[in-house]
N, C-alpha and C positions, 0 to 999 in steps of 0.2 A: 494437471500436468499435460503438456502438449505431446503429440505423437513423436515429435523430433527429440524431445528430452527423454522420453521413454526408450526410444531407439538407442540413444547415446548411453543410457543407463544399462541396457541389455548388452551392448558392445563392451562397455567397461567391465561388466560382471564376467563376461566370457573370457576377456583378455586377462582377468585376474585369476582364472582357474588354472593354477600352476600344475596340478597333477596331470591334466590332459595336455597341457602345453609341453610338459616334460616328455610325456608319452609320444607326442607328435615329433619332438626333437629326436628321440631315440629311434623311432621308425625312419625318420629322414636320414640319420647317420647310417643306419643299417642299409638303407637303399643305396646310399653312395658307396659304402664298402662292398656290397654285393655287386654293384655295377662295375667297380674297378676289378674285382675278382673275375667276373664274367668276361670282361675285355681281355684280361691277362690269359684266361683259359682259351680264348679265341686265338691268341698269338701262339699258344702251345701246339695247336693243331698243325702248324706249319714249321714247328721248330724241331730240334734234334732230340727232344725228350722222349723217353720210352712211351710207346703208344698205350701200353697197359696202364701206366700211371696217369697218363693224360685222360684216358677214358674213365678211370676211377674218379679223377678230379671233376670231370664234366658231369658224371653221374651224381656226385655229392652236391655240386652247384645246382643241378636241376632240382634236387630235393629241397635245398635251401630256398631256391627260387619259388617253389610251390608254397612253402611255409610262409615266406615273406609276402607273397601276393595275398595269401589268406589273411595275414596280419593287417595288411593295408585295407583290404575290403572290410574286415571286421571293425577296424577303427573308423572307417567311413560311415558305418551304420551305427556304431555305439555312440559316437560323438553327438549326433543330433538327438538320440534318445536321452543321453545324459543332460544335455542343455535344456531339453523340454521338461525333463522330470525333476531337475534339481530344485526348482522353486517349490514344487509340491512336497518333496522329501524334507526340505528345510523349513517348511511352513511359511515360506516367504510370499507365496502367491496370495494367501489369505490376508497377510499384512499389507501388501500393495493394494489390493482391492479395498480393504477397510480404510486405507489412507486416501482413497478417492481416485485411484488410477482407473481410467476407463478400460473395461475388459476388451472391447473391440480394438482399441489402439494398442493395448498390450499384446494381443494376439498377433497383429500384423507386424509390430515392432520386433517381437520375439522371432517370428518366422524369417523376417528380413535379416536380422542379425545372425541367425543360424546359417542362412544361405551364404552371406558374405564371409563369415568365419570359416565355414567348411570349405568353400572355394579357395580362400586364402591359404588354409592349411594344406589342402591338396596340392596347390601350386608349390608351396614351400617344400614339401617332402618329395616332390617328383621333378622339380625344375632342374636341379644339378645333375641327377642321373640322365635326364633327357639331353642336356647339353653335352654330357660326356659321350653319350651314344652318337649324337650328331657329329661331334668332333672326330670320333673314331671312324665313322663312315667317310667323312671328308678326307681323313688321313689315308685311308685305304684306297682312295680314288673311286669309291662307289657312290659318290654323291649324285651324279647324273642318273645312275640306275635307280637309286632310291627315289629321286624326284619323279622319274618316269613311271616307276611302279606305283607311287602315291597318286599321281595324277590319272593313271589309267583306271584306278578304282572309280574315280568320279566320272570318267569318260564312258565306261561300260555300264554304269548303273544309273546314269543321269542324276547322280548326287552332286552336291556342291558343298563347299566349305560352310557357306551360310546355312544351308539346310541341315548340315551335320551339327552345327553349333546350336541351332534352334531346337533340334531334336534332343540334344544333350541337356540344354537348359530346362526345357519343359518337362523332360523325363525326370530330372533331378528335383524340380519343384513339386512334381506329382508325388515322388517318393517322400518328400518332406511333409506333404499334406497327409499322406497315409500315416506317417509316424506321428504327426501332430494329433490326428484323430484318435489314434490308439492311446497315446500318452494322456490326452485330456480326458477321455472317457474313463480310463483306469486310474486317473489322478496320480500319474507318475509311478505306479507300482511296477515291479519287475515283470508282471504278466503282460505288460504293455507290448512286449516283443511278440508274444504269442498272438495277441489280437492283431498286431501289424501283419504277421504272417497270414492270418485269416483274411484280413482286408486285401492283402496283396494277391492272394489266390482268387478271391472274389473278383477283384479288379481285372486280373488276367483272364479269368473265365469269361466275363462279360465282354471285354474288348476283343477277345478271341472269337467269340460268337458273332459279334457285330462286324468283325473284319472279314468274315466270309462273304459279306455283301460285295466286297471288292472283287472277289472271284466270280460270284454269280453274275455281276454286271460287267465283268471284264474291264476293270479300271486300268488306265495307263499307269506307268510308274509314278508320275507326278500326282495322279489321282489317288493312288494308294498312299503315298507319302502324306498328302494333304488330309486324307481321311484318318490316318493313324494319328497325325498331329491333333486333329480335331477331337478325336476320342480321348487323347491325353489331356487336352485342355478341359473337356467336359468332366473327366474324372477328377482333375485338380479342383475344379469349381465345386463339385459335389462334396468331396471330402473336406474341402476348406469350409464350406457352408455348415457341414455337420460339426466340425471342430468348433467353429465360432458360436453356433447355437448352443452346443453343450456347455461351452465355457461361460456364456452369458447367463445361463440358468443354473449353473453348478453351485451347489452349496459348499463353500469353502470353509 
């Protein structure tokens, strides 16, 4: 079976996972509802409503906002764990390998499918709230201030949209490799999450120590950014290699 067919198979399997698609839909609807409530509360601050009632509503919305953000973050982590572990838990991994599926191709197809699916789900559950917020800013006449504040961040830090996108993409791929290493080593068991935490702590410790070189040698901002990106790529390659080697030699 070719890598392209394996990739399509993984995408099809993930798109048929109704439980997590329903969960993503519920989170997306909750995000929209909360955004509308938050925008309504914003209007109340300038209205004739009782200030005590308004403050109570804003406080309640703040608590809901924290819970909802935690729900979004938890889902963003659980979904890749679920997709990497489901074949182990359902004994599908052994069947695919026994049927002649190349383990190396399966690994890259699975990681690629997970990356695309999680990005697509993230966009799906956040796009409408983002559009609502942008529309509200434009309605209130604060669009120019918003754009000015947004661009000033890049001006004062020497960042750019391209650099920000690259950092986000490589950072997320690095997280996927850490999750893949944990799930493959533990064969999809629930303790994979604990191993992931350990890998994440080790990765943060090593990169933190190596990052002190930028201070010792007084790197410029661009130098610090490039060095941090290089460390992320190295970490991704290392944990990707560990995942692949374990999978190739694993007794399924």
